[in-house]
N, C-alpha and C positions, 0 to 999 in steps of 0.2 A: 781352720782344724781338718789336718788331711788325715788320708784313709789311706796310707801305705803301711797297711795292714796282712793283705792277704797275696798271697800267690795265683789267685785265681785266673783262669783262662779267659782273657776278655772278652766280654759280648759287648762286640761294637758294630752293629751290622748297621747298614742305611737306615733308617729310624725316620722316615716320610712322616712324620704327625698326621700333615694334612690328609694324606690318606688313608693313614688310618682309621681317623675318628670320622673320616668325611665317609667312607662307605659303610663304616657300622649304623652313623646317623642315616644314612641312603636306604639300608635295609629295614628302616622302622616305616617307609611309606612304599606298606604294601600293594598300593594301588596302580603305582608309576613302577616301582623297581623290585627285580627279582631276586633269586639268592646272587649275592657277590661274594667273590673272593678277597678274603680279609684280611690273611695275613701278611704281615708285616715283611717286605720284601728285604731279601740281601744286596747288597751291595758287590757288583761284580768284581771276582777277583784280579785287584794289578798283579801284573807280571812285573818282579823285579829283577833288574839289573842288577849283576855282584861289582862288588871292588875289580878293579884294575888288576890288583896282585894276587886275588883270590882263587885260587887251581881247586880246583873240584877235588876230595878228600875223601877215601873211603879205606880207613885201615883196620885191621883186626884189634890190634894193640897202640892206641895214641900215643904220642909224645909229649906227656904232662906227668906232673908231681899225680905219686899213688898215693891212694888216702891211707889215712892208719894202719901199720901192718896189722891188726891183730884181725883173726880172721874171722869174721860172724859165721858162724858154724848153724844150721838147719835148728830151730828148737824142734826136740822132740813132741810130738805128735798124737799120745795118745787116745786112744779111740773115746771122745764126746763122751758125758756123763748126759746125752739131753740127743732129743733126734730132731734136726732142723727140719721145717715143715714151710712146703710151699703152698700157697692155696691162689686159686685163679681169681681174679675182678678184675672189674672194668680198668682201663687204663683211664689215670685222672688227665691226660693232655690230649690236644687232640691239632693233626699235624695240618697241613693246607695241604698236601697229596699225600692218597692213599696209601699205605703199604700196609704187607702182613704182617701184623703185630700181634702176639695176643699179652697182656698184664695180668700181674698178680701179686701178691707179697710173699717175701721170707720173712720165717720169724724164728730166733736166733735168742741166746741168752745175753740180757747186756751186759752182764759182766761174768764171763766163761771162769773168772775164778772164785766166783761167790754166785754159783747159780742157789743157792737154797735162797736170795730172797726173793726167790719168786718174779721177779722183772724180768721183760723179755723186749724187744725192740720188733718194730715191723718194718722190712725195705721195701718198696715199690719198687716193682721189677718190668725193664718192658722187654720180649724178645721177637726179634724181628726176622721174621723168613728170610733165605736167601732166595734171589732168583731162579739160583741156579737148579737143578733136581740133584744136582750131584756136588752140593758145597762142600769147599777142601776146606774147610774150620770153621771153628766157631771164635769169634771175638769177643770178649768182655774190653768195653768200655771204661776208664777209672778217671773219676773230673778233679778237676784242680782245687783249688781254695786255699788251705782244707775247709771244707764245709759249703764248696759250691753245691747249686740246685742244680743236677744234672739232667731231669727230665722236663721241670718247669721251661726249658728254655730249648726243646727242642721243635716247636712249634716256627721258630727261629733259624735254626740253625742247620736242621737236619739234611735240607736237599742239598745243600755245598758240604757239608761236612763227614756227612756218616752213610748217606744213599749211597755214594759209589763202593763201599765196601760190599753193597751185598747182590750184586753181581755173580760173587763167588763165595758168600762167608755166610754166616748167619752170624745175628748180632746182638748181645745183652747188653742194656742202657739202667743203670739202676739210679737210686735216690741212697748215697751211701748214707750210714746213721747219724741222725741227728740234723740230716737235711730234706730238705723239700718236700713231697710226699710220702716219706719216710716217720715213723711214730716211734718215739715223741722227736719232735721236732724241738733244739737247740735254735731257732733262728730268734733274735733278739729286736723285736719290736722297737725297746728302748735305741737302740741306736739311729732306725730310722730316725725316728721321731728325732732324736736330737739333732740328728744333720739336720734335717728341713727347718728348725725352729731357729737354727744359727745360721740358716745358710748366709743371710745379709747382715749378720753381727762380723764386727773387726777386734776380734778377740786374742788376746795373747797368749803365748806360752801354759803362766800361770793357768788363768782362766779355761783355757782349754782342757789340761789337764784335769782339771778341778770337777768339770764337766763329764769326761771320758769316764775319770773315775765313779762315778754317781751312777753313769747309764750302765758301768761294768757291774759297778754293788748292785742295784735294782734287778738286769737280769739273772745273775749268780742267785740273790736269795729268792727270786719267782722259780727259778728250774729247780733249787735245792727242795724248795717246799712244796713240787710237786712230788716230789720224789725220786728226781734223777742222779743218779751217780756220774758224777760228771768226768768222771778220773776213767768212766771206761769208753768213752767216746774220744780215740786214739788210732794209730794206726795201725795195733798190734791184733785189736778187737777189727779193727779194719779189715785188715788180711784175713782173719780166718772167715768173716761175712762172705769175702769172696770167694775161699775155698766153700764152706756149705753151700753158696747159693750152686758153685760148680754140683755139689754130689747131687745137692734138691733137683736138680736139673736135670741128672744122668749123664753128664759129658764127662768124660774119662780125662781130658786134656782140650786147655783151649789158649789162644791167644790175649794175652794184655797187651790193652793200648790204653796209656795212662801222658797225659799232658799235665806238665805244672805239678801243683802237690801229686797228683794221680802215679806221677814218675816216684815219689817215693812210697809212696805204695805198694806200686808192682815192685820194690826193689823189696819192698817187705815180703810181699807172697811168694817172690822169687828165694827166699831167705828161710821162711816156713813154712811152704806145699810145696815144695821143687817139683814133687812128681806131674802134679796137676796143670804141671805151662809147658804148651808147647815151643810156644817161642813170644815177644816180646818187643815190642816200640816204646819208647820212651824219650818224647819228644820236650824238649826246655825240662833241664833235668835237675832234679831235687835232691841233692845228694844228704845222705841221713847225718856225715860229719861236718856240713856244713854250721855256720854260726850267724844266721838273719840278725840277730843283735851288733855284729861286729862287720860282717860283711857285705853287707844291702849297701850301705852310702858309697862304698870302694865300686862297687858291681854299674848304682848308678853313675857316679861321677866319670866312669870306663866308659858305659856307652852315650854319656853325651858327648865325650871325646870324639866319638865316633862316627857323631851324627854332624855336632859341627863339621868336625875335618872330611864329611863325606862330602858338605856342601863348598868350602872350600875346592876342592880336587875335581869339583863339579863345573865349567865353563860358564852355563847357562848362570848356575846357580848363586854362585861368585860374583857375576857380573849383575845379575839382580839384586842378591841377598851381601855383599861385601861385609866383611868383620863383622858376621852373624854373630860370634859367640859371642864378644865384647857388647855388642848392641843387644843382644838376648839378657845379658846380666845387668846393666843398664837400665833397659826396660824390668829387671824386677825391682830394681834402687825404687827407680820412679813410681810404680804401684805399691810396691812396699809404703812410701812417702804421702802419697797420694792414691787410697785405692779407688773401684769404679764400681759400680754395679752396673751387674751386666742379665737382662732377664733369661729365664731361664724354664723349659716345662716339663712338668713331669706326664710322662708320655702316659704311665696308665693310671690317673686319676684323672687327666686332664687340668691339674693347679698350674696357676702363672705365676711362676714366683722370680724372684727378685734374687741371684749369688754375688756378695761381693767377691772378686775380684784384686788380690795383692800381689806381691812378689811374688809372694812364698806359692799363693796358687798357682802362678805360673811355672814353677818350677814344678811343681804338682803335673799339673798339666802337660809337660814334655815327658815328665816321666811316664805318665801313663798312656800316653801316644807312641809313643816307642815301641808296646808291647804289639801295634800292628802295622803290616807295612803297608797297609792303605791309609793311614794317619800320616806316616814317615813322610811319605813323596809329599804334602802338602805343611807340615810342620814351617818351613821357611815364611813361605807365604804367609802362614796365620798369626808367624811372630812379627811380620812386616804390615800385618793387617792393623793388630792393635797398636803396633809401635803408631800407627798412623791416628787410632781413636776407632777402629772400624770392628765393630765386636760380633758381626753377623756369624761370619763363621764359629767363633769361639761361644757364643749364644746354643748352636747346632751343637759345641764337641760335649761340652756341660748340661746340654739338654740329655745326653747320649751315655755320661757316666754314670746321671742319676738310674738310667733301666738298670746297668751291671749288680746297684746296691740291691735291688729287689732278690736276686739270685745268690747270695749268699748268707749263710748261717751263720751269723755271726758267734754264737756259745759253742758251735765246733770248731770252729775255727781256733779257738782261745783253748779249746781243753786239747785239741791237737799238739800246738803250737809251746805250752806253758807245760806241757808234759813231757815230750818230747824233745821241745829247740831250748826255748829258754833256759828249762832245768840244765843244761849243762854250759852254760854260759857264765858270763859273769860281768857286773854292771860298770865295773871299771875297766874292763876290756872296751864294754860298748862305750863308755864316755871315753874313753882315751879315742876310739878310732871315728868316733863324730867331730870330734872336735880338730881333727887332722881335715875336715874342708867345709870351714868355715862358710861357705856360699850355702851350702846346702842342709848346714847343722838345722836353723831354726826349726825346717819341719820335721826334724827326724826326733826333736823335743815331744813331741806328744802321738809319735809312732806308737800302738799299743804292741806290738809283737816284732818292730825293727830298730828297735836304739833304746834307750838307758830306762826311757818308762817302764819298757815291757816289764822288767822286773817287782815295778810296784802293782801293776796289772795283774801279774799272776799270784803272786802275794794274795789278792784278793778275789781272782778265784778260783784257788786253791786246790790241786788236782791233786800234787805230790809231782814226784820226779819218775822217768821212767825208768828201767833196768840198764845199766851200761849199755848194752849192744844195739840200743836203740840210736846209740850216738856212735856205732862203727860201720865199716865199710861191707858193702855184701859184695862175695865173689859166689860167682855161679860161671856155669860151662853151657845155662841155655840162651841159644841164640838170638843177640840183641841188637838190635836197630837203633841208633843213639843219633838224638836229630839236634841240633842248636842254632840259633839264628844270630847271626851277626850283631845285628843292637838291640838283643833282647835286652831288658835294664834289670831285669828280677832273676833271671838263669841265666847268668853269660853262660857262652861254648867253653870259658875252663871248667866248670862244673860240670858238663857232659862227657868231657877228656875224664876228668877225675875218676867218675863215675865208669867209664867204659874201659880204663885201665887195672879196674879191678872183673872183667868180665871176658872170659879168656875168650868167648865166642862172638864179642861185640862188633859191629861196624861202624864207627863214627864219623857223621856228613855235616858239615858247617854250608848253611846254605848267605852266601851272601845278601846284604840288602834286606834283611829279613829280620822281623823280630823274635815274639813270643808265640808260642803253637806253630810251627812252620808247618809241619803235615798237611795243616788247614790253608795254609797261605796259598796257593798254586797250584799248577798244574805239575811241573816237576817234583816239589818234594812228598805231594799224593800220590804222584804215581810210583815213586820209589817206595811209599809206605804200600800200596799195595802190593807190589812184585813182590816187597818181602814177606808180608803176610801169606802169598804165593808160596813161596820155596823159602822159607826161613835159613834152608842148609847151604842153599847161595848168596857170592856177596853181589846185592842189588844195585844193576847195573845204573852208571849215574851220569851217563854222559851231558843229560841235559844241564847240570850243573856250569859245566863249560860255555853254556847258551847265558847265563845271568852276569850280569854285570850288578854297574852301581844303579842307588835307585835312580828312578828318573823324576826327579823334584820339579816340582808345579813352579811355574814362574807365569806372574803375570794374569791376564784372565784366560776361566774356562770356557770362556764362549768361542765358539769357530766359527765361521759362516753357514748361516743356517737356509738350508734348501729345504721347502714346503714339501710335501707329497700328500697325497689323499687317503685317507682312511674310512672305514665303514664297519656300524656296526649293528647285528640285530637285537642282544639280550645285553643288560635289559633294556639300553635304550637304542629302538630302531633310527641310526643317523648319522649322517656322513659329514667329512667336513677335512681339515688339514691340517696338519701336525709335520714338528721340525722331523727329518728325513734322520735316522740315528738315535731320536728319543724312545725309551722303551716302555710299552705299553704295561701300567702296574693292578688296571684295574678297569672297570667300564670306563671308559672315557677318559680316562686318566691316564697322560701318557710323562714322563719324568727323565730330566737330560741325564742326570747320574752319571756329570763328569766325574766325580772323586767322591770317597765317601761323606765327605762336609757341604755336596751340591746339593740342595734343596728345591733348585729351578723346577718345577713344575706348571703344566695344564691340565685344566677338567673340564671338559667338556659334557653340558647335559640338554638334549632336548627330549621332550615329550608329547603327543597331542593333546588338544585339547579336552578337557574335563572338569566337570564340576567339580568344584572347590581347588581344583591346582591350581594356585598362581606362582608366581614366581617367589615370593616366599615363602612356598613351600620346602625350597633348596635350598637359599640360603639362610633360611633359620637355622638347619639341619648343620649346615656348616660354618656357620658363626657360631652356634653354641658348641659346637665338637671345639670351637679355637680360642673358647672361652673368649669371644667378640661382645660385646654388649650389644651392640649397634651399629649398623654404618651410616647412620647420619641421612642428612640430606644427599641428594644425587649430587656429583660432581663436574658432570657435564652429560652429553648427551653425541652417539655416535647413530651415524644414519647411515645405512646402506642397505641394498641388495633387498629395499622393501623395509625395511625394518628400524625403528627407531628405540637404541637402546640407550639404556642408561647406566652412567658409569660410577664406582664406586672404589675408593680405595680405603685400607686400612693397615696398620702396621700388627705384625704379629710376631711377637720372639722375635725381633729383630730384622725379619722379614718382610718385605712389602707383597700386601695381598690387594692386585687388581682384579675388580670382577665387573662385570654386567650382567644383565638383566635384559630379556623380551620377552610382551605377550601380543601374539597376534592372535587374527580367530583360529588359526590352522593347531596351535601349540605356543609353550612353553620354551624359552630356551635362558640355557644359565653355560656365562663362563665365568672359571677362573683360574689365575696365575699368580704363582708365589717368585720373586725377586728377591735380588739384592739391591741397594741403591743404588751401587756402581753400575748394576747391569740394568738397570731398568727401564732406560729411556729407548737404550735399543731394542730390545723385547717386545717393548711396545708394539714398534713400527713393525717388525720382524715374525712376528708370533701372536699375539695377541689380536690386535684387528685384523689379519686377514683369518683371523679364525672368526671370528662375529659378522666376516662378510660371507664364509665359505658353510656357517652351518646350517644344515637343513636338514627336515625329519624326511628318511625315509616312505618310500611310499609304495 
């Protein structure tokens, strides 16, 4: 059952599941452990190199086909018959690093065309103060989706993606109507229940469509039963929310910053409320005139071609993984004939699950991975690993994809797409488009808004059709920066050019080697974005594009020669020992290799003074409970060194190997745990694990 249903900015941090759960468990040991940092760390951004033929592009009028010539004039905006109300309230999220932030709720009508019904929506809003005493402007961020939860993801994304804006700007982030902490919520728990209940089932297309339609019907009927007007959850109302929020907070003008669907929302604001907009960044652009049910399969095929050609053009990649495209589709055929079960972890519940992986799943994995520049470079090796029956990286990736499903309001997604996207398409045209790509056709058979099945789904969702203006190009002279990624599988560069061609003050930039959401993908695009917001009237300097070349595809083992170096900590564990140089501290006694977004290799070291009731079981039981491991069983051996006898244990966790050692002496209690892959375990035992056992001591 595929999930090609959204244009949401991908949530793909390095999820260190061991760290996440173990640190939370350690916090429950107050007699030993003080306060610990529990935030999920974000993988360091990988700088991507451009293709050899890619030249820096900065054009006010790109060469591209122009959208339909009908000019979308700004919608008349008479004085509203209501007063938007903003009320201060506690923030519903907690950031890992303190920032000066104030929160509240904006209350506006649910349906501005029918305010007499008395229903309203409450949008949860966060206003981040600038670090400057004289901020240059206020930036409002528009989340993707449609239906993406913006505020709920901030604990995992804020520092890398948004904090740099605070140097010179105020920043407003809010949950759009129907999403996240806003009220009412159009989330469909029925969708997640269906996904989890069928994760390990081998369903054919008709079975999947039947179950999906049941889910859509159940969510629709429940929300309608709560009195929600599903037709009022669309980009036009969303844009009016944005402008009402500007008025309620007292801003004369502000900057719009949209990613993915957020770019469609930004274009709608530009059209309907241009007087309130200072400048706009459109990152991974979604044109109003696009037809997802026709265009998506061709866009994905283009991205696949770009990926396979990129590996073939790279000497190291082509040598390590020759003929990758044919090998990939041969693997698809093999897995469709004989699917495999792969362990996955639901990070937020700790559930240990199994996912059935067939060939269509691999196509979906390739598609979703092309969103992220950090995953793009891993994909050739991932394909080769799966060919050889090694599923560790795939398990990590599938577990990561489960995270993103937590941050989407399926009901809001359906309301927007059915009302203003599918309403302007044709089921016959969608059928024709899908039939042109037989290798990809099967997965589009059950796409709820990216193929012909969308028309059945939208008939059930029943929100009607938007006015024709919602399918027409937006023309504007507002200064706009349009950003695109070469590998983007869902909003291709051609879409960015299409939109930019109708904006008289647009600068279009294409970034080689990057996927979706390029403004958050590294120093170069982020610096260009910040420079534009600082001075929208000037064409941003894009010289850093010249330093970007083709993706640096990972070839072979991620493990480099290991050199150990000493470490010493005082809080919460007063201990010393050794760790590999270059491994990053991610929490108390916890060091991660972080060679890639899929690299889960890490070591945890714990040492505490002897105390009544404190045994090694206090630490190991917390660790095992967090990982869903019932017991370690009997020791598999002993390691004696430096006057201590360590009991050794091994276990398998989500396809990774857990090595664990405990020791108790008259002075203290000690534990060392290491996560590694089967291929690398033997070398890491000698190079990292055993030296850690020898060196770990209590600070005097």
